[in-house]
ZADO-1210 file (C-alpha; in nm, 4 decimals, padded with zeros to 6 digits):
<atoms>
<atom x="-00.9067" y="-00.8710" z="00.5019" code="UNK" pos="1"/>
<atom x="-00.8940" y="-00.8507" z="00.1222" code="UNK" pos="2"/>
<atom x="-00.7234" y="-01.1901" z="00.0986" code="UNK" pos="3"/>
<atom x="-00.9935" y="-01.3536" z="00.3107" code="UNK" pos="4"/>
<atom x="-01.2529" y="-01.2284" z="00.0620" code="UNK" pos="5"/>
<atom x="-01.0634" y="-01.3783" z="-00.2338" code="UNK" pos="6"/>
<atom x="-00.9590" y="-01.0430" z="-00.3793" code="UNK" pos="7"/>
<atom x="-00.6459" y="-01.0215" z="-00.5904" code="UNK" pos="8"/>
<atom x="-00.4678" y="-00.7071" z="-00.4777" code="UNK" pos="9"/>
<atom x="-00.2596" y="-00.4760" z="-00.6945" code="UNK" pos="10"/>
<atom x="-00.0332" y="-00.2035" z="-00.5577" code="UNK" pos="11"/>
<atom x="00.2718" y="00.0048" z="-00.6394" code="UNK" pos="12"/>
<atom x="00.4964" y="-00.2679" z="-00.5010" code="UNK" pos="13"/>
<atom x="00.7444" y="-00.0613" z="-00.3013" code="UNK" pos="14"/>
<atom x="00.7809" y="00.0198" z="00.0712" code="UNK" pos="15"/>
<atom x="00.5614" y="00.1800" z="00.3357" code="UNK" pos="16"/>
<atom x="00.1902" y="00.1142" z="00.3072" code="UNK" pos="17"/>
<atom x="00.2471" y="-00.0909" z="-00.0083" code="UNK" pos="18"/>
<atom x="00.4866" y="-00.3241" z="00.1719" code="UNK" pos="19"/>
<atom x="00.2486" y="-00.3585" z="00.4688" code="UNK" pos="20"/>
<atom x="-00.0332" y="-00.4379" z="00.2268" code="UNK" pos="21"/>
<atom x="00.1723" y="-00.7018" z="00.0443" code="UNK" pos="22"/>
<atom x="00.2705" y="-00.8653" z="00.3748" code="UNK" pos="23"/>
<atom x="-00.0879" y="-00.8704" z="00.5005" code="UNK" pos="24"/>
<atom x="-00.2224" y="-01.0169" z="00.1786" code="UNK" pos="25"/>
<atom x="00.0535" y="-01.2794" z="00.1710" code="UNK" pos="26"/>
<atom x="00.0015" y="-01.3698" z="00.5378" code="UNK" pos="27"/>
<atom x="-00.3696" y="-01.4079" z="00.4640" code="UNK" pos="28"/>
<atom x="-00.2993" y="-01.6544" z="00.1837" code="UNK" pos="29"/>
<atom x="-00.3867" y="-01.4088" z="-00.0926" code="UNK" pos="30"/>
<atom x="-00.2194" y="-01.2786" z="-00.4052" code="UNK" pos="31"/>
<atom x="-00.0648" y="-00.9317" z="-00.4223" code="UNK" pos="32"/>
<atom x="00.0785" y="-00.7985" z="-00.7481" code="UNK" pos="33"/>
<atom x="00.3182" y="-00.5039" z="-00.7459" code="UNK" pos="34"/>
<atom x="00.3581" y="-00.2667" z="-01.0403" code="UNK" pos="35"/>
<atom x="00.7010" y="-00.1153" z="-00.9855" code="UNK" pos="36"/>
<atom x="00.7927" y="00.2203" z="-01.1385" code="UNK" pos="37"/>
<atom x="01.1462" y="00.1236" z="-01.2374" code="UNK" pos="38"/>
<atom x="01.3126" y="-00.1379" z="-01.4541" code="UNK" pos="39"/>
<atom x="01.4365" y="-00.3569" z="-01.1685" code="UNK" pos="40"/>
<atom x="01.2565" y="-00.5774" z="-00.9193" code="UNK" pos="41"/>
<atom x="01.5335" y="-00.5228" z="-00.6597" code="UNK" pos="42"/>
<atom x="01.3237" y="-00.2729" z="-00.4596" code="UNK" pos="43"/>
<atom x="01.0077" y="-00.4850" z="-00.4615" code="UNK" pos="44"/>
<atom x="00.8213" y="-00.5236" z="-00.1343" code="UNK" pos="45"/>
<atom x="00.8421" y="-00.8543" z="00.0444" code="UNK" pos="46"/>
<atom x="00.5182" y="-01.0479" z="00.0252" code="UNK" pos="47"/>
<atom x="00.4408" y="-00.9750" z="-00.3382" code="UNK" pos="48"/>
<atom x="00.3324" y="-01.2824" z="-00.5313" code="UNK" pos="49"/>
<atom x="00.4371" y="-01.1062" z="-00.8515" code="UNK" pos="50"/>
<atom x="00.6536" y="-00.7974" z="-00.9016" code="UNK" pos="51"/>
<atom x="00.6317" y="-00.6341" z="-01.2445" code="UNK" pos="52"/>
<atom x="00.9073" y="-00.3869" z="-01.3304" code="UNK" pos="53"/>
<atom x="00.7207" y="-00.1515" z="-01.5632" code="UNK" pos="54"/>
<atom x="00.9861" y="00.1102" z="-01.6363" code="UNK" pos="55"/>
<atom x="00.6986" y="00.3604" z="-01.6505" code="UNK" pos="56"/>
<atom x="00.7910" y="00.5784" z="-01.3544" code="UNK" pos="57"/>
<atom x="00.4911" y="00.7702" z="-01.2249" code="UNK" pos="58"/>
<atom x="00.2936" y="00.6769" z="-01.5376" code="UNK" pos="59"/>
<atom x="00.2472" y="00.3367" z="-01.3754" code="UNK" pos="60"/>
<atom x="-00.0171" y="00.5087" z="-01.1611" code="UNK" pos="61"/>
<atom x="-00.2472" y="00.5069" z="-01.4649" code="UNK" pos="62"/>
<atom x="-00.1935" y="00.1334" z="-01.5077" code="UNK" pos="63"/>
<atom x="-00.2708" y="00.0767" z="-01.1395" code="UNK" pos="64"/>
<atom x="-00.5828" y="00.2919" z="-01.1526" code="UNK" pos="65"/>
<atom x="-00.7275" y="00.1247" z="-01.4595" code="UNK" pos="66"/>
<atom x="-00.6297" y="-00.2318" z="-01.3663" code="UNK" pos="67"/>
<atom x="-00.8205" y="-00.2285" z="-01.0387" code="UNK" pos="68"/>
<atom x="-01.1924" y="-00.3016" z="-01.0093" code="UNK" pos="69"/>
<atom x="-01.1961" y="-00.0703" z="-00.7058" code="UNK" pos="70"/>
<atom x="-00.9309" y="00.1311" z="-00.5245" code="UNK" pos="71"/>
<atom x="-00.8583" y="00.1811" z="-00.1572" code="UNK" pos="72"/>
<atom x="-00.6348" y="00.4880" z="-00.1257" code="UNK" pos="73"/>
<atom x="-00.4278" y="00.5236" z="00.1905" code="UNK" pos="74"/>
<atom x="-00.2226" y="00.8274" z="00.2855" code="UNK" pos="75"/>
<atom x="-00.1798" y="01.1737" z="00.1422" code="UNK" pos="76"/>
<atom x="00.1096" y="01.1397" z="-00.0991" code="UNK" pos="77"/>
<atom x="00.0876" y="01.3146" z="-00.4328" code="UNK" pos="78"/>
<atom x="00.1182" y="00.9775" z="-00.6079" code="UNK" pos="79"/>
<atom x="-00.1870" y="00.8617" z="-00.4162" code="UNK" pos="80"/>
<atom x="-00.3724" y="01.1745" z="-00.5220" code="UNK" pos="81"/>
<atom x="-00.2916" y="01.1085" z="-00.8873" code="UNK" pos="82"/>
<atom x="-00.4069" y="00.7459" z="-00.8548" code="UNK" pos="83"/>
<atom x="-00.7365" y="00.8604" z="-00.7025" code="UNK" pos="84"/>
<atom x="-00.7970" y="01.1071" z="-00.9858" code="UNK" pos="85"/>
<atom x="-00.7052" y="00.8554" z="-01.2552" code="UNK" pos="86"/>
<atom x="-00.9272" y="00.5861" z="-01.1030" code="UNK" pos="87"/>
<atom x="-01.2248" y="00.8214" z="-01.0759" code="UNK" pos="88"/>
<atom x="-01.1761" y="00.9372" z="-01.4367" code="UNK" pos="89"/>
<atom x="-01.1727" y="00.5714" z="-01.5431" code="UNK" pos="90"/>
<atom x="-01.5007" y="00.5126" z="-01.3612" code="UNK" pos="91"/>
<atom x="-01.3503" y="00.2979" z="-01.0866" code="UNK" pos="92"/>
<atom x="-01.4925" y="00.3192" z="-00.7342" code="UNK" pos="93"/>
<atom x="-01.2489" y="00.4788" z="-00.4891" code="UNK" pos="94"/>
<atom x="-01.2511" y="00.4461" z="-00.1107" code="UNK" pos="95"/>
<atom x="-01.0159" y="00.6656" z="00.0914" code="UNK" pos="96"/>
<atom x="-00.8669" y="00.5846" z="00.4307" code="UNK" pos="97"/>
<atom x="-00.6753" y="00.8652" z="00.6064" code="UNK" pos="98"/>
<atom x="-00.6304" y="01.0117" z="00.2615" code="UNK" pos="99"/>
<atom x="-00.7362" y="01.2918" z="00.0314" code="UNK" pos="100"/>
<atom x="-01.0994" y="01.3966" z="00.0358" code="UNK" pos="101"/>
<atom x="-01.1972" y="01.4023" z="-00.3290" code="UNK" pos="102"/>
<atom x="-01.5419" y="01.4437" z="-00.4813" code="UNK" pos="103"/>
<atom x="-01.6665" y="01.1046" z="-00.5973" code="UNK" pos="104"/>
<atom x="-01.4599" y="00.9016" z="-00.3503" code="UNK" pos="105"/>
<atom x="-01.6101" y="00.7382" z="-00.0415" code="UNK" pos="106"/>
<atom x="-01.4336" y="00.7950" z="00.2888" code="UNK" pos="107"/>
<atom x="-01.3834" y="00.4963" z="00.5205" code="UNK" pos="108"/>
<atom x="-01.3528" y="00.5159" z="00.8980" code="UNK" pos="109"/>
<atom x="-01.1183" y="00.2189" z="00.9397" code="UNK" pos="110"/>
<atom x="-00.9564" y="-00.0626" z="00.7370" code="UNK" pos="111"/>
<atom x="-01.2539" y="-00.2998" z="00.7745" code="UNK" pos="112"/>
<atom x="-01.4891" y="-00.0278" z="00.6551" code="UNK" pos="113"/>
<atom x="-01.2606" y="00.0435" z="00.3558" code="UNK" pos="114"/>
<atom x="-01.2590" y="-00.3226" z="00.2533" code="UNK" pos="115"/>
<atom x="-01.6347" y="-00.3498" z="00.2948" code="UNK" pos="116"/>
<atom x="-01.7015" y="-00.0381" z="00.0877" code="UNK" pos="117"/>
<atom x="-01.4586" y="-00.1352" z="-00.1895" code="UNK" pos="118"/>
<atom x="-01.5903" y="-00.4906" z="-00.2226" code="UNK" pos="119"/>
<atom x="-01.9521" y="-00.3710" z="-00.2161" code="UNK" pos="120"/>
<atom x="-01.8728" y="-00.1336" z="-00.5024" code="UNK" pos="121"/>
<atom x="-01.7678" y="-00.4150" z="-00.7364" code="UNK" pos="122"/>
</atoms>
């Protein structure tokens, strides 16, 4: 859905939701950039148009949060929680989907709603 709207997508670049995101964006003809925590691109998700090995570990969450115009947070991992907090502190709009409920973030009911809310915020 993001690819069809012309959005360039940035994510953590690894497995799970990030890999599903990269595949969906790629299948939709879009561009997905992955900011990897380590120094190697070997673990990069398939479907990324660009994998950047930052060597920053969890500090790459700050780069993700401040590089995005808006964030859609999925899941309840502690890394996701830190990205939400960092994005909100940086003044970025945050939409959550099956994720943490945090003051200042908008909660989406489904993926289409999350995309709509995030794109409307920018």
